[in-house]
BAVEX-604880 format. One record per residue (C-alpha): residue in three letters; x, y, z. Coordinates in steps of 0.05 Angstrom, whole numbers, always signed. Each point is the difference from the previous one (the first is absolute). Example, Ala and Ser with C-alpha at 12.3 -4.5 7.8 and 13.67 -1.06 7.14 Angstrom:
2
ATOM  code       x       y       z
ATOM   ALA    +246     -90    +156
ATOM   SER     +27     +69     -13
***
This chain:
453
ATOM  code       x       y       z
ATOM   MET    -118    -111    +579
ATOM   ALA      +0     -61     -45
ATOM   LYS     +22     -61     +41
ATOM   GLU     +27     -63     -32
ATOM   ARG     -37     -65     +15
ATOM   ARG     +50     -57      +9
ATOM   VAL     -18     -72     -11
ATOM   GLY     +45     -57     +26
ATOM   SER     -16     -73      +4
ATOM   ASP     -75     +12     -11
ATOM   PHE     +13     +19     -71
ATOM   GLU     -43     -45     -43
ATOM   ALA     +30     -47     -50
ATOM   SER     -22     -21     -70
ATOM   SER     -36     +46     -48
ATOM   LEU     -20     +66     +29
ATOM   THR     -49     +52     -25
ATOM   ARG     +13     +73      -4
ATOM   GLU     -50     +13     +56
ATOM   LYS     +38     -46     +48
ATOM   VAL     +68     +32     -18
ATOM   ASP     -28     +70     +10
ATOM   VAL     -26     -20     +67
ATOM   MET     +70     -26     +21
ATOM   MET     +34     +63     -29
ATOM   ASP     +58     -27     -41
ATOM   CYS     +33     -64     +23
ATOM   PRO     +42     -33     +57
ATOM   ALA     +62     +39     +21
ATOM   ASN     +46     -51     -35
ATOM   GLN     -34      +3     -65
ATOM   VAL      -4     +46     -60
ATOM   ARG     -61      +1     -45
ATOM   ILE     +11      +9     -74
ATOM   GLY     -60      -6     -45
ATOM   ASN     -41     -61     +22
ATOM   LYS     +57     -36     +35
ATOM   PHE     +36      +5     +67
ATOM   TYR     +76      -7      +4
ATOM   ASN     +45     -14     +61
ATOM   ALA     +35     +67     +10
ATOM   GLU     +61     -29     +34
ATOM   LYS     +12     -47     -60
ATOM   LEU      -2     +62     -45
ATOM   LEU     +53     +41     +38
ATOM   ASP     +62     -30     -27
ATOM   PHE     -31     -11     -70
ATOM   HIS     -22     +72     -13
ATOM   PRO     +50     +35     -46
ATOM   GLY     -15     +67     +30
ATOM   GLY     +19     -17     +70
ATOM   GLN     -35     -22     +63
ATOM   LEU     -27     +66     +23
ATOM   PHE     -62      +4     -48
ATOM   ILE     -20     -73     +15
ATOM   SER      +6     +14     +75
ATOM   ALA     -42     +64      -5
ATOM   PHE     -57     -37     -39
ATOM   ALA      -3     -60     +43
ATOM   GLY     -72     -10     +24
ATOM   ARG     -27     +43     -59
ATOM   ASP     -20      -1     -72
ATOM   ALA     +60     +16     -43
ATOM   SER     -35     -11     -67
ATOM   GLN      -2     +72     -20
ATOM   ALA     +68     +15     +27
ATOM   PHE     +31     -57     -40
ATOM   MET     -34     +22     -62
ATOM   SER     +23     +72      +4
ATOM   TYR     +72     -14     +19
ATOM   HIS     +13     -58     -47
ATOM   ARG     -48     +22     -56
ATOM   LYS     -21     -72     -15
ATOM   ARG     -46     -54     +25
ATOM   PHE     +20     -42     +57
ATOM   PRO     +34     -65     -19
ATOM   HIS     -42     -48     +42
ATOM   GLN     +27     -62     -33
ATOM   LYS     +72     +20     +12
ATOM   MET     -17     +16     +75
ATOM   LYS     -33     -65     +19
ATOM   PHE     +55     -14     +50
ATOM   ALA     -23     +54     +44
ATOM   LEU     -76     -13      -9
ATOM   ASP     -41     -16     +61
ATOM   LYS     -47     -45     -39
ATOM   GLU     -51      -8     +54
ATOM   ASP     -16     +74      -4
ATOM   THR     -23     +17     -70
ATOM   LEU     -57     +42     -24
ATOM   ALA     -49     -31     -47
ATOM   PRO     +18     +18     -71
ATOM   SER     -63     +39     -10
ATOM   GLU     +22     +44     +58
ATOM   ASP     +62     +28     -31
ATOM   PRO     -19     +74      +0
ATOM   HIS     +51     +31     -45
ATOM   LEU     -22     +45     -58
ATOM   ASN     +63     +25     -23
ATOM   ASP      +4     -12     -75
ATOM   ASP      +0     +74     -11
ATOM   TYR     +65      +8     +41
ATOM   PHE     +35     -53     -42
ATOM   ASP     -22     +33     -64
ATOM   LEU     +33     +63     +26
ATOM   VAL     +64     -39     +18
ATOM   GLU      +6     -24     -70
ATOM   ARG      -4     +71     -26
ATOM   VAL     +51     +28     +51
ATOM   GLU     +50     -55     -15
ATOM   LYS      +0     +22     -72
ATOM   VAL     +31     +66     +20
ATOM   LEU     +35     -24     +63
ATOM   PRO     +24     -73      -2
ATOM   ARG      -2     -33     +69
ATOM   GLN     +73      -9      +7
ATOM   LYS     +13     +74     -11
ATOM   SER     -51     +22     +50
ATOM   PHE     +50      +8     +58
ATOM   ALA     +44     +59     +16
ATOM   PRO     +49     +24     -55
ATOM   TRP     +73     +12     +21
ATOM   THR     -11     +75      -5
ATOM   TYR     -50      -2     +57
ATOM   TYR     +55     -22     +48
ATOM   VAL     +37     +67     -13
ATOM   LYS     -61     +37     +29
ATOM   ALA     -10     -52     +56
ATOM   PHE     +71      +4     +26
ATOM   PHE      +1     +75      -6
ATOM   ILE     -61      +3     +45
ATOM   ILE     +31     -51     +50
ATOM   GLY     +64     +40      -1
ATOM   VAL     -32     +66     +15
ATOM   CYS     -40     -30     +58
ATOM   LEU     +62     -33     +30
ATOM   ALA     +43     +64     -10
ATOM   LEU     -50     +48     +28
ATOM   GLU     -17     -43     +60
ATOM   GLY     +73     -16     +14
ATOM   TYR     +19     +74      -3
ATOM   MET     -55     +19     +49
ATOM   HIS     +17     -54     +50
ATOM   TYR     +76      +8      -6
ATOM   THR      +0     +77      +8
ATOM   GLY     -61      +7     +42
ATOM   GLN     -26     +52     -51
ATOM   TYR     -75     -15      +6
ATOM   VAL     -30     +59     -39
ATOM   TRP     -68      +4     -29
ATOM   TYR     +20      +9     -72
ATOM   LEU     +45     -62      -1
ATOM   SER     -55     -39     +35
ATOM   ALA     -49     +22     -54
ATOM   ILE     +46     -20     -56
ATOM   LEU     +10     -69     +34
ATOM   GLY     -74     -10      +8
ATOM   LEU      -8     +13     -73
ATOM   PHE     +52     -52     -19
ATOM   TYR     -30     -48     +49
ATOM   ALA     -66      +8     -40
ATOM   TYR     +38     -12     -63
ATOM   LEU     +32     -61     +32
ATOM   GLY     -71     -26     +13
ATOM   LEU     -29     +15     -65
ATOM   ASN     +57     -18     -47
ATOM   ILE     +34     -57     +36
ATOM   GLN     -35     -38     +55
ATOM   HIS     -66      +1     -35
ATOM   ASP     +23     -34     -64
ATOM   ALA     +46     -46     +39
ATOM   ASN     -55     -24     +47
ATOM   HIS     -45     -13     -57
ATOM   GLY     +56     -44     -32
ATOM   ALA      +3     +47     -59
ATOM   LEU     +74     +19      +2
ATOM   SER     +30     -65     -19
ATOM   ALA     -16     -74     -15
ATOM   ASN     +50     -14     +56
ATOM   PRO     -37      +1     +66
ATOM   LEU     +62     +17     +39
ATOM   VAL      +7     +65     -36
ATOM   ASN     -72     +16     +15
ATOM   ARG      +7     -19     +72
ATOM   LEU     +63     +41     +13
ATOM   MET     -26     +64     -36
ATOM   GLY     -68     -10     +33
ATOM   MET     +32      +4     +69
ATOM   THR     +15     +74     -13
ATOM   GLN     -72      +7     +26
ATOM   ASN     +25     -21     +68
ATOM   TRP     +55     +54      -4
ATOM   TYR     -51     +56      +3
ATOM   GLY     -40     -29     +56
ATOM   ALA     -52     -41     -35
ATOM   SER      -8     -76      -1
ATOM   VAL      +3     -44     -62
ATOM   THR     -42     -55     +35
ATOM   SER     -54     +47     +21
ATOM   TRP      +0     +34     -69
ATOM   VAL      -7     -65     -37
ATOM   HIS     -58     -21     +45
ATOM   GLN     -35     +66      -5
ATOM   HIS     +17     +22     -71
ATOM   VAL     +10     -63     -41
ATOM   VAL     -46     -51     +36
ATOM   GLN     -58     +48     +15
ATOM   HIS      +1     +66     -39
ATOM   HIS     +24     -25     -67
ATOM   VAL     -49     -58      -3
ATOM   HIS     -60     +38     +28
ATOM   THR     +11     +71     -22
ATOM   ASN     -55     +46     +25
ATOM   ASP     -41     -57     +27
ATOM   VAL     -41     +30     +56
ATOM   HIS      +8     -63     +42
ATOM   LEU     +71     -23     -17
ATOM   ASP     +46     +59     -19
ATOM   PRO     +38     +28     +63
ATOM   ASP     +20     +60     -42
ATOM   ILE     -71     +28      +4
ATOM   GLU      -9     -16     +71
ATOM   GLY      +8     +71     +23
ATOM   LYS      +5     +23     +73
ATOM   VAL     -44     +43     +46
ATOM   VAL      +6     +64     -40
ATOM   MET      +4     -31     -68
ATOM   ARG     -55     -35     -38
ATOM   LEU     +23     -34     -64
ATOM   ASN     -46     -61      +7
ATOM   PRO     -76      +7      -6
ATOM   MET     -10     -54     +50
ATOM   ARG     +29     +45     +54
ATOM   PRO     -49     +46     +38
ATOM   LEU      -5     +71     -26
ATOM   LYS     +21     +53     +50
ATOM   LYS      -7     +75      -5
ATOM   VAL     +75     +10      +1
ATOM   HIS      +5     -41     -65
ATOM   ALA     -30     +58     -39
ATOM   TYR     +66     +35      +9
ATOM   GLN     +48     -58     -15
ATOM   TRP     +12     +24     -71
ATOM   PHE     +34     +60     +33
ATOM   TYR     +39     -29     +59
ATOM   PHE     +23     -66     -33
ATOM   PHE     +57     +33     -35
ATOM   GLY     +23     +26     +68
ATOM   LEU      -9     -66     +36
ATOM   ILE     +44     -40     -48
ATOM   PHE     +60     +42     +20
ATOM   MET      -4     -44     +62
ATOM   TYR      -1     -64     -41
ATOM   GLY     +75     -12      +4
ATOM   PHE      -5      -4     +76
ATOM   SER     -57     -48      -7
ATOM   ILE     +41     -46     -47
ATOM   VAL     +57     -12     +50
ATOM   LYS     -51      -9     +58
ATOM   PHE     -47     -48     -33
ATOM   SER     +55     -39     -34
ATOM   PHE     +25     -18     +68
ATOM   THR     -68     -11     +33
ATOM   THR     -30     -42     -57
ATOM   VAL     +62     -45      -5
ATOM   LEU      +0      -8     +77
ATOM   GLU     -75     -17      +0
ATOM   GLY      +1     -40     -66
ATOM   PHE     -64     +38     -22
ATOM   TYR     -16     +52     -51
ATOM   TYR     -74      +3     -15
ATOM   THR      +3     -77      -1
ATOM   PRO     +49     -45     +34
ATOM   PHE     +67     -17     -30
ATOM   SER      +7     -69     -30
ATOM   GLU     +29     -47     +52
ATOM   LEU     +57     -15     -50
ATOM   LEU     +20     +74      +5
ATOM   ASN     +21      -8     +72
ATOM   ARG     +70     -21     -21
ATOM   TYR     +12     +71     -26
ATOM   ARG     -27     +40     +58
ATOM   TYR     +60      +0     +46
ATOM   GLN     +47     +26     -54
ATOM   GLU     -53     +54     -19
ATOM   LEU      -3     +22     +73
ATOM   ALA     +76      +4      +2
ATOM   TRP      -1     +45     -59
ATOM   SER     -52     +44     +33
ATOM   LEU     +42      +8     +63
ATOM   PHE     +61     +16     -42
ATOM   PHE     -40     +58     -33
ATOM   TYR     -23     +24     +68
ATOM   PHE     +73      +0     +22
ATOM   ARG     +21     +42     -62
ATOM   TRP     -56     +51      +5
ATOM   PHE     -26      +2     +72
ATOM   PHE     +64     -12     +39
ATOM   LEU     +61     +20     -39
ATOM   PRO     -24     +71     -18
ATOM   TYR     -13     +19     +73
ATOM   TYR     +68     -32     +17
ATOM   MET     +35     +41     -52
ATOM   ALA     -40     +63      +8
ATOM   PRO     -32      +0     +70
ATOM   ALA     -52     +54      -7
ATOM   TRP     -75      +0      +0
ATOM   THR      +4     +35     -69
ATOM   THR     +30     -63     -30
ATOM   PHE     -69     -30     -12
ATOM   PHE     -21     +60     -42
ATOM   GLN     +63      -6     -41
ATOM   ILE     -12     -73     -18
ATOM   ALA     -75      +2      -5
ATOM   PRO      +0     +26     -73
ATOM   MET     +32     -66     -19
ATOM   PHE     -63     -38     +23
ATOM   MET     -47     +54     -25
ATOM   ILE     +26      +5     -72
ATOM   PHE     +11     -76      -5
ATOM   GLY     -70     -17     +24
ATOM   PHE     -34     +55     -41
ATOM   TYR     +32     -18     -66
ATOM   LEU     -13     -74      +8
ATOM   SER     -72      +4     +23
ATOM   VAL     -26     +56     -47
ATOM   PHE     +13     -37     -64
ATOM   PHE     -26     -66     +24
ATOM   HIS     -63     +35     +27
ATOM   ILE     -19     +38     -63
ATOM   SER      +8     -60     -44
ATOM   HIS     -56     -37     +36
ATOM   ASN     -42     +57     +25
ATOM   TYR     -27     +44     -54
ATOM   LEU     -67     +23     -29
ATOM   GLY     -26     -58     -42
ATOM   VAL     +39     -55     +36
ATOM   GLU     -41     -62     +15
ATOM   GLN      -2     -32     +69
ATOM   LEU     -14     -74      -1
ATOM   GLU     -32     -51     +45
ATOM   ASP     +18     -63     -37
ATOM   THR     +72      -3     -24
ATOM   SER      -1     -77      +5
ATOM   PRO     +16     -41     -63
ATOM   LYS     -76      +0     -15
ATOM   ARG     +11     +65     -39
ATOM   SER     +50     +20     -53
ATOM   TRP     +64     +18     +39
ATOM   LEU     +25     +43     -57
ATOM   HIS     -64     +43      +1
ATOM   ASN      +3      +7     +76
ATOM   GLN     +72     +26      -2
ATOM   VAL     -11     +50     -54
ATOM   VAL     -63     +33     +27
ATOM   ALA     +35      +6     +69
ATOM   SER     +64     +33     -24
ATOM   SER     +22     +60     -42
ATOM   ASN     +62     +26     -34
ATOM   VAL     +29     +70      +0
ATOM   ALA     +50     +38     -44
ATOM   GLY     +53     -39     -38
ATOM   PRO     +72     -28      -4
ATOM   ILE     +35     +59     +35
ATOM   LEU     -42      -8     +63
ATOM   GLY      +7     -77      -9
ATOM   PHE     +75      +6      +2
ATOM   LEU      -3     +39     +67
ATOM   ASN     -56     -41     +32
ATOM   GLY     +22     -70     -22
ATOM   GLY     -57      -4     -51
ATOM   LEU     -54      +3     +53
ATOM   ASN     -36     +53     -38
ATOM   TYR     -19     -57     -45
ATOM   GLN     -42     -34     +53
ATOM   ILE     -44     -36     -49
ATOM   GLU     +57     -35     -34
ATOM   HIS     +34     -13     +67
ATOM   HIS     -61     -34     +29
ATOM   LEU      -8     -42     -62
ATOM   PHE     +72     -19      -7
ATOM   PRO     +35     +10     +69
ATOM   ARG     +59     -42     -21
ATOM   ILE     +18     +44     -61
ATOM   HIS     +52     +50     +17
ATOM   HIS     -23     +72      +2
ATOM   SER     +45     +24     -55
ATOM   HIS     -44     -40     -50
ATOM   TYR     -67     +29     +18
ATOM   PRO      +3     +57     -50
ATOM   THR      +8     -54     -53
ATOM   ILE     -58     -43     +21
ATOM   ALA     -48     +56     +22
ATOM   PRO     -26     +15     -71
ATOM   VAL     -12     -76     -12
ATOM   VAL     -40      -3     +65
ATOM   ARG     -39     +64     -13
ATOM   GLN     -21     -25     -69
ATOM   PHE     -20     -68     +26
ATOM   CYS     -44     +32     +53
ATOM   GLN     -34     +48     -48
ATOM   GLU     -16     -61     -46
ATOM   ARG     -30     -40     +58
ATOM   GLY     -38     +61     +29
ATOM   ILE     +39      +4     +64
ATOM   PRO     +10     +68     +29
ATOM   TYR     +72     +21      -4
ATOM   ARG     +16     +65     +37
ATOM   HIS     +62     +39     -16
ATOM   PHE     +11     +70     +29
ATOM   GLU     +44     +45     -43
ATOM   THR     +30     +37     +60
ATOM   VAL     +10     -12     +74
ATOM   THR     -42     +64     +15
ATOM   GLU     -59     -30     -37
ATOM   ASN      +8     -66     +39
ATOM   VAL      +3     +36     +66
ATOM   ILE     -61     +41     -15
ATOM   SER     -38     -62     -18
ATOM   SER     +23     -33     +64
ATOM   ILE     -25     +61     +42
ATOM   GLN     -67      -6     -35
ATOM   HIS      -3     -74     +17
ATOM   MET     +16     +11     +72
ATOM   TYR     -50     +55      +6
ATOM   ASP     -52     -47     -30
ATOM   ILE     +14     -58     +46
ATOM   GLY      +7     +47     +58
ATOM   THR     -69     +29     -10
ATOM   ASN     -43     -55     -27
ATOM   VAL     -16     -65     +35
ATOM   VAL      +0     -35     -69
ATOM   PRO     +51     +37     -43
ATOM   GLU      +1      -4     -77
ATOM   ALA     +58     -53      +4
ATOM   ALA     -46     -49     +37
ATOM   LYS     -69     +14     -29
ATOM   LYS      +3     -67     -38
ATOM   LEU     +13     -39     +62
ATOM   GLU     -65     -32     +29
ATOM   ASN     +31     -21     +65
ATOM   VAL     +26     +72     +13
ATOM   LYS     -70     +28     -14
ATOM   MET     -31     -49     +51
ATOM   HIS     +56     +15     +49
ATOM   ALA     -12     +75      -8
ATOM   ARG     -69      -7     +33
ATOM   THR     +38     -17     +66
ATOM   LEU     +48     +58      -6
ATOM   SER     -14     +66     +37
ATOM   VAL     +35     +68      -4
ATOM   ALA     +37      +9     +64
ATOM   GLY     +31     +61     +29
***
């Protein structure tokens, strides 16, 4: 497991080289690195127009690529001098960003979607409040009447998935509104279905979005004992069958969400430690988890005291977890995807995001799934509301074709699933799968891996 290396008072001042910074991981816990400069995170908290959560989450880390993708502009270093820790500044020659291609794409996208129109249209809120209404009405009915029956649980699980895909996801990316309070309130719907905003921002925004499919830094390909999604993991005989049992395992994913959301917030750790500035959010997150446990692990057995009650509410967790995880999984695990070992700013961030993601189907599925079938556009523009992805997708696709960047679009979900199965078979049977054959470090590491029973 990748561990974060913290540096405190021994952090060297003056001009730093890339080698020194890499050795020290990112930066001290109270700083945020952007480009070749280091800023005091606490001074940025009240200034950041998107709210304090993101600054808190990136404290102690490099937020260069996150700022670029969320704001779609270069960082205003001159304007932000008030927060600069001047003694900690990279030498100008060490600024590693090669993102001119991204800003070229931004110019094209803004011709079809002006920046001020990139948030949610008013019609979106009709869908959002319908989903919220169904969730509250179904759950309220079940708790009030004690009618915990499997088909109502299954329907509720489906709408919890829609809640996650259509509402909390956009909100916690800051894509619903320019008003951070709107995003914060709508984002807290994630806590309603047993997950944690704080844990999700740390895992999804800080790690996965910046380092997509990085074999060292992306927690989403960490895998567990019976799953191998990362070629740096030892290959075991059981992995040859993961293409088959994976789709059964993810029916249990809903239970994992509510368990790990609690334990990760309690421990302050998900793949890497939480930022120290996130500690202020942890107690309210734990309270939300306990409230969920009360609603779904105490109240049902109080209202319907029978051992069969568990089997009646289990479909809620199963449908919810399956629907969420299957679409996230197939968008980054398919035949032809690239796995990376250097998603640092030394490489084109745009290129890395496109070759590690895929799209499937079109606007109808996008309406149901919160636009997350447009994973390429979402990873490039996480703060553009999902209703606009069908508009910008042709622009992104043409740009990638002109630049020779592989842009993968599956016409149907079935085609995407089959490709994902082929990828899982490949990575489950080959020490160095097709997705990682370009990675020299993986090839060297493969010599130390052995097939285990």
